[in-house]
Backbone bond lengths (Angstrom), bond angles and torsions (degrees), N, CA, C in turn:
res aa  C-N    CA-C-N  psi(-1)  N-CA   C-N-CA  omega(-1)  CA-C   N-CA-C  phi
1 M - - - 1.429 - - 1.509 110.90 -
2 T 1.291 113.09 147.11 1.453 118.41 178.93 1.531 109.46 -95.47
3 A 1.294 113.00 145.20 1.477 118.17 -179.83 1.523 109.31 -78.95
4 L 1.286 115.99 136.11 1.465 121.03 177.24 1.527 109.62 -92.17
5 K 1.306 115.49 139.44 1.462 119.59 177.83 1.517 108.63 -85.49
6 S 1.288 114.93 136.88 1.460 118.48 178.07 1.526 109.35 -80.23
7 P 1.332 117.89 152.24 1.463 120.61 -177.62 1.525 112.68 -64.44
8 E 1.340 118.51 -22.17 1.454 120.33 -178.72 1.527 112.37 -71.06
9 T 1.327 117.67 -26.06 1.455 119.67 -175.86 1.516 113.28 -87.69
10 T 1.296 118.61 -14.60 1.456 119.80 179.03 1.523 109.19 -91.00
11 V 1.307 115.47 135.64 1.462 121.17 179.99 1.508 108.19 -123.48
12 Q 1.289 115.12 126.49 1.446 119.36 176.57 1.529 108.07 -91.69
13 P 1.330 118.23 135.88 1.463 120.74 -176.68 1.533 113.22 -58.32
14 S 1.295 118.41 -34.39 1.455 120.29 -176.89 1.521 112.16 -72.06
15 L 1.322 117.58 -19.75 1.452 120.88 -178.37 1.521 112.35 -103.91
16 A 1.311 118.29 3.13 1.464 120.78 -177.87 1.523 110.25 -65.64
17 I 1.309 115.18 140.64 1.469 121.29 179.56 1.519 108.03 -88.32
18 A 1.315 115.63 136.07 1.467 120.32 -178.56 1.520 109.83 -71.16
19 S 1.320 114.91 140.51 1.463 119.08 177.80 1.525 109.84 -77.68
20 E 1.338 115.53 170.40 1.464 120.29 -178.85 1.523 111.40 -64.30
21 S 1.323 118.04 -35.78 1.468 120.17 178.82 1.523 110.81 -66.92
22 D 1.339 117.88 -33.68 1.460 120.57 176.17 1.520 110.72 -66.59
23 L 1.321 117.06 -38.94 1.468 120.42 178.81 1.519 111.29 -67.19
24 N 1.332 117.85 -39.10 1.460 120.68 179.24 1.522 111.78 -67.11
25 S 1.329 116.86 -35.15 1.456 118.84 -179.41 1.527 111.66 -71.50
26 S 1.328 117.47 -19.23 1.459 119.22 178.61 1.525 111.42 -73.03
27 K 1.322 118.48 -13.65 1.466 121.50 177.13 1.525 111.17 -73.92
28 H 1.296 117.56 -16.38 1.457 122.07 -177.04 1.524 110.36 -103.44
29 L 1.300 116.42 55.60 1.453 122.10 179.31 1.521 109.96 -79.45
30 P 1.321 118.38 153.83 1.464 120.05 176.89 1.524 111.05 -64.32
31 K 1.316 115.71 146.51 1.463 120.17 180.00 1.523 109.95 -79.96
32 S 1.316 115.00 145.85 1.456 120.12 178.18 1.528 109.39 -84.75
33 I 1.306 115.91 166.64 1.461 121.40 -179.81 1.524 110.70 -66.29
34 T 1.337 117.68 -32.28 1.466 119.38 178.84 1.527 111.41 -67.99
35 Q 1.335 117.50 -35.11 1.460 120.03 176.04 1.527 110.64 -66.37
36 K 1.316 117.24 -37.84 1.465 120.99 178.35 1.536 110.48 -67.82
37 I 1.342 117.49 -39.79 1.469 120.79 178.62 1.527 110.08 -66.00
38 K 1.338 116.52 -44.28 1.468 120.57 177.12 1.524 110.07 -59.53
39 G 1.318 116.80 -42.91 1.459 120.94 177.83 1.517 111.92 -62.77
40 G 1.332 116.79 -38.01 1.470 120.19 177.96 1.515 111.78 -66.33
41 I 1.328 117.11 -38.06 1.467 120.44 177.66 1.519 110.03 -67.11
42 F 1.336 117.54 -44.88 1.467 120.89 177.04 1.525 110.70 -60.57
43 L 1.320 116.79 -41.50 1.459 121.16 -179.73 1.525 110.77 -63.45
44 A 1.327 117.57 -44.25 1.466 121.07 179.88 1.525 111.43 -66.29
45 L 1.340 117.85 -46.34 1.470 120.24 178.28 1.522 111.14 -63.52
46 G 1.323 116.23 -41.73 1.464 120.25 177.78 1.511 112.10 -62.13
47 Y 1.337 116.47 -40.66 1.465 120.04 178.46 1.527 110.76 -62.67
48 L 1.333 116.34 -41.32 1.463 119.24 179.89 1.524 112.36 -65.54
49 L 1.305 118.09 -30.43 1.464 121.30 179.49 1.524 113.23 -90.86
50 S 1.309 117.60 -17.77 1.464 121.31 -172.53 1.527 111.84 -81.45
51 P 1.325 115.92 164.87 1.468 120.16 176.48 1.527 113.46 -73.14
52 L 1.323 118.95 -5.11 1.462 120.87 179.47 1.522 112.96 -75.65
53 C 1.313 116.90 -23.00 1.460 121.94 178.49 1.531 107.81 -84.95
54 W 1.312 118.46 116.37 1.465 121.51 -170.15 1.524 113.39 -71.15
55 W 1.308 119.40 -26.25 1.459 121.22 -175.76 1.524 113.19 -101.00
56 N 1.317 118.01 -3.09 1.464 120.04 -172.41 1.516 113.88 -70.89
57 D 1.313 118.70 -26.72 1.461 119.80 -176.56 1.523 111.61 -59.57
58 L 1.306 117.24 -47.83 1.465 120.65 -177.10 1.525 111.96 -68.03
59 I 1.311 117.45 -38.33 1.468 120.73 -173.30 1.524 112.91 -92.67
60 I 1.331 118.29 -33.45 1.467 120.37 -172.35 1.529 112.25 -116.94
61 N 1.321 118.15 -60.48 1.469 120.35 -170.13 1.525 114.12 -69.63
62 L 1.320 119.00 -42.46 1.465 119.34 179.99 1.524 112.30 -66.96
63 P 1.334 120.15 -40.26 1.470 117.48 173.35 1.532 113.01 -62.54
64 I 1.338 117.60 -36.95 1.463 119.73 175.79 1.521 109.59 -63.80
65 A 1.324 117.15 -45.79 1.464 121.28 179.84 1.530 111.21 -63.15
66 Y 1.325 116.37 -42.89 1.464 120.48 178.83 1.528 110.52 -63.06
67 G 1.314 116.83 -44.04 1.468 120.83 178.19 1.523 111.80 -62.73
68 F 1.323 116.82 -41.75 1.462 120.73 178.03 1.525 110.30 -63.77
69 G 1.341 116.19 -44.24 1.466 120.19 177.46 1.513 112.12 -63.67
70 Y 1.329 116.98 -39.05 1.465 120.95 179.82 1.526 111.36 -64.30
71 V 1.338 115.91 -44.60 1.469 119.45 -179.77 1.529 110.37 -63.39
72 V 1.317 117.18 -41.81 1.467 120.10 178.73 1.525 110.23 -67.96
73 S 1.352 117.94 -36.65 1.469 120.55 -179.15 1.524 112.04 -68.72
74 L 1.319 118.80 -19.04 1.458 120.70 173.36 1.525 110.80 -66.23
75 W 1.302 115.67 -30.94 1.454 121.47 179.16 1.526 111.11 -87.26
76 Q 1.344 117.27 -45.08 1.470 123.20 -179.59 1.526 107.29 -139.11
77 A 1.331 116.91 105.57 1.469 122.28 -170.91 1.530 113.66 -60.66
78 D 1.315 117.91 -32.11 1.465 120.76 -177.38 1.530 113.33 -76.40
79 W 1.290 117.00 -7.24 1.458 119.80 -175.26 1.522 113.78 -96.95
80 F 1.317 118.15 12.10 1.468 119.82 -176.76 1.525 111.92 -58.97
81 F 1.331 116.82 -55.32 1.463 119.69 -174.71 1.534 112.41 -65.54
82 P 1.351 119.58 -46.47 1.472 117.70 176.41 1.533 112.69 -61.55
83 A 1.326 116.93 -36.54 1.468 119.66 178.97 1.528 110.60 -69.52
84 A 1.330 117.31 -35.54 1.462 119.85 176.67 1.528 110.57 -64.27
85 I 1.325 116.77 -39.85 1.466 120.20 176.63 1.527 109.70 -64.08
86 A 1.331 116.69 -42.82 1.464 120.24 178.41 1.534 111.08 -63.61
87 G 1.335 117.47 -40.13 1.459 120.62 177.54 1.518 112.14 -65.00
88 Y 1.321 116.98 -38.39 1.467 121.69 176.53 1.523 110.17 -63.67
89 W 1.326 115.08 -45.09 1.462 120.71 179.78 1.527 110.22 -62.48
90 L 1.329 117.07 -45.00 1.461 120.47 -179.64 1.531 112.24 -64.13
91 S 1.329 117.45 -39.10 1.465 119.20 179.23 1.527 110.91 -65.24
92 N 1.335 117.27 -38.64 1.464 120.28 175.89 1.521 111.21 -67.53
93 L 1.326 116.68 -39.76 1.454 120.99 179.58 1.530 110.68 -62.36
94 V 1.312 117.08 -47.03 1.465 120.83 178.71 1.529 109.85 -60.83
95 G 1.331 117.04 -40.96 1.459 120.44 178.91 1.515 113.04 -62.12
96 I 1.320 116.89 -43.56 1.464 120.31 -178.88 1.521 110.77 -67.09
97 V 1.322 117.30 -43.61 1.461 120.30 -179.66 1.533 110.57 -65.80
98 L 1.342 117.41 -41.65 1.467 119.72 177.05 1.528 111.50 -62.44
99 M 1.328 116.74 -39.71 1.465 119.75 177.58 1.519 111.43 -63.10
100 Q 1.334 117.21 -43.27 1.461 120.21 179.36 1.523 111.07 -62.06
101 M 1.325 116.62 -45.64 1.461 120.18 -179.77 1.526 110.84 -65.32
102 G 1.332 117.54 -43.40 1.452 121.16 -179.84 1.514 112.89 -66.21
103 A 1.333 116.21 -40.40 1.466 119.64 179.68 1.524 110.85 -64.39
104 K 1.317 117.34 -38.06 1.465 119.24 177.79 1.521 110.95 -64.94
105 D 1.328 117.16 -39.31 1.466 119.50 179.23 1.524 111.82 -68.42
106 V 1.318 117.13 -38.20 1.462 120.88 -176.55 1.525 111.98 -78.97
107 L 1.328 117.68 -43.28 1.461 120.63 -170.62 1.524 114.37 -87.82
108 Q 1.331 118.07 -28.78 1.457 119.34 179.41 1.527 109.79 -84.22
109 N 1.310 115.07 138.84 1.465 119.47 -178.39 1.516 112.95 -88.96
110 T 1.320 117.77 -14.79 1.458 120.60 -178.46 1.526 109.53 -125.07
111 V 1.308 115.61 157.50 1.457 121.81 177.49 1.523 107.78 -80.17
112 K 1.310 116.23 122.97 1.463 121.45 177.19 1.512 108.05 -126.55
113 S 1.316 115.84 155.37 1.457 119.32 -179.70 1.527 109.41 -68.04
114 R 1.328 115.19 145.30 1.459 121.45 -178.23 1.515 110.15 -110.22
115 S 1.299 113.88 154.09 1.453 120.13 171.89 1.517 106.71 -114.16
116 L 1.328 115.65 93.76 1.461 120.25 -179.45 1.522 110.45 -60.64
117 Q 1.314 117.27 -35.92 1.456 121.35 179.20 1.532 110.64 -62.14
118 Q 1.319 117.67 -42.06 1.458 121.44 178.93 1.530 110.57 -68.35
119 E 1.322 117.84 -39.64 1.461 121.14 178.19 1.524 110.91 -63.32
120 I 1.325 117.04 -43.04 1.463 120.31 179.75 1.523 110.32 -67.77
121 F 1.336 117.66 -41.47 1.467 120.55 178.43 1.522 111.08 -60.04
122 S 1.316 116.93 -45.23 1.464 121.17 178.05 1.528 110.87 -62.99
123 G 1.315 116.58 -41.66 1.462 120.87 177.53 1.513 112.51 -64.42
124 V 1.323 117.44 -39.77 1.472 121.32 178.43 1.528 110.29 -62.89
125 L 1.318 117.07 -44.97 1.472 119.61 179.64 1.527 111.96 -62.44
126 T 1.314 116.95 -47.68 1.461 120.83 -178.71 1.518 111.55 -65.12
127 S 1.309 117.10 -45.57 1.458 121.30 -178.58 1.524 111.50 -66.51
128 T 1.318 117.20 -38.92 1.462 120.56 179.23 1.528 110.67 -65.75
129 A 1.309 117.65 -43.34 1.466 120.40 178.77 1.529 110.90 -61.20
130 Y 1.325 116.57 -43.57 1.460 120.42 179.60 1.523 111.38 -65.63
131 T 1.329 117.61 -43.23 1.461 120.84 -178.79 1.526 110.92 -66.41
132 V 1.321 117.68 -40.44 1.471 120.57 176.97 1.520 110.02 -61.37
133 A 1.312 117.40 -41.25 1.462 120.41 178.56 1.530 111.06 -62.10
134 I 1.327 118.10 -43.25 1.470 121.34 179.28 1.520 110.96 -66.10
135 V 1.332 117.88 -42.66 1.466 121.15 179.58 1.528 110.42 -63.34
136 V 1.322 118.04 -39.71 1.466 121.46 177.32 1.528 110.33 -63.88
137 L 1.322 117.23 -42.13 1.472 120.23 178.64 1.525 111.37 -64.94
138 V 1.321 117.60 -36.88 1.463 120.28 176.79 1.523 110.02 -70.66
139 Y 1.317 117.90 -40.62 1.464 122.22 -178.38 1.527 110.97 -61.72
140 F 1.313 117.72 -41.95 1.465 121.66 -179.67 1.528 112.34 -89.69
141 H 1.314 117.30 13.52 1.468 125.31 174.92 1.526 113.24 59.52
142 V 1.312 116.75 27.90 1.459 120.32 171.18 1.522 108.15 -74.20
143 L 1.322 116.34 -40.59 1.463 122.80 172.23 1.519 107.74 -104.95
144 D 1.325 116.42 128.12 1.455 120.82 179.61 1.524 108.86 -107.45
145 L 1.320 115.43 115.86 1.460 120.67 -177.73 1.522 112.84 -99.47
146 N 1.331 118.78 6.71 1.468 120.71 -177.64 1.522 112.48 -62.47
147 A 1.306 118.00 -32.29 1.465 120.05 179.33 1.532 111.03 -70.93
148 I 1.324 116.65 -30.77 1.454 120.88 -177.63 1.525 110.93 -91.32
149 L 1.316 116.37 -47.67 1.464 122.71 -178.84 1.527 109.00 -121.30
150 P 1.326 118.45 85.90 1.471 120.30 -176.70 1.530 111.58 -75.77
151 I 1.328 116.08 77.98 1.460 121.61 178.00 1.519 108.84 -130.24
152 E 1.288 115.59 154.58 1.456 120.80 176.09 1.518 107.77 -98.40
153 V 1.311 115.54 115.65 1.448 120.86 -179.85 1.517 108.25 -131.37
154 Q 1.316 115.80 132.35 1.458 120.06 175.87 1.512 108.54 -106.02
155 L 1.313 115.45 121.58 1.468 119.58 179.42 1.500 110.21 -96.12
C-alpha cells in the first residue's frame, strides 16, 4: 500500500505565508521619481533657509526674523529684539530640518523609516549653535546690523 499524504503537509506556493524577514524587506522599496522630486524641493528650500547658504541671511532669514519680531512687538513692544532672535533661530531650524529630510529623499535609493524626533533634535542643536555664534558676533560688534536693522538695542 502506498502512503497517503495528509492535506496539512502539502503547501501550495500561492498560499504560503510570508516570514517576518520577508515583511521587513518590503520596507526597503525603491523610491519613486515623485519622492525624489519632493526631496529635491525640500532640499532646495532648506538650503535657502539654512545657515549653509552664505547670502540667505540678508535676503531671507533677516526679513523673516524682523517680521517675527515686529509681530511679537505689536503685542509686547519690549520683546522685539528677543523675538527677532527667536525668528532667526526658527528660520534656520526649519531650513536644517528641511535639508535633512530632502537629502534623505534624494540620496537614499530605498524607503526607510524615519525618526522625525531625531531629525528635529539634530536640527535644534545645529541651529542653536549657529544662532548663538551670530548673536555673539553681533554683541561684540564684529557684525554690524545698524545698516540693515536701524534700531537701538542694549544687550
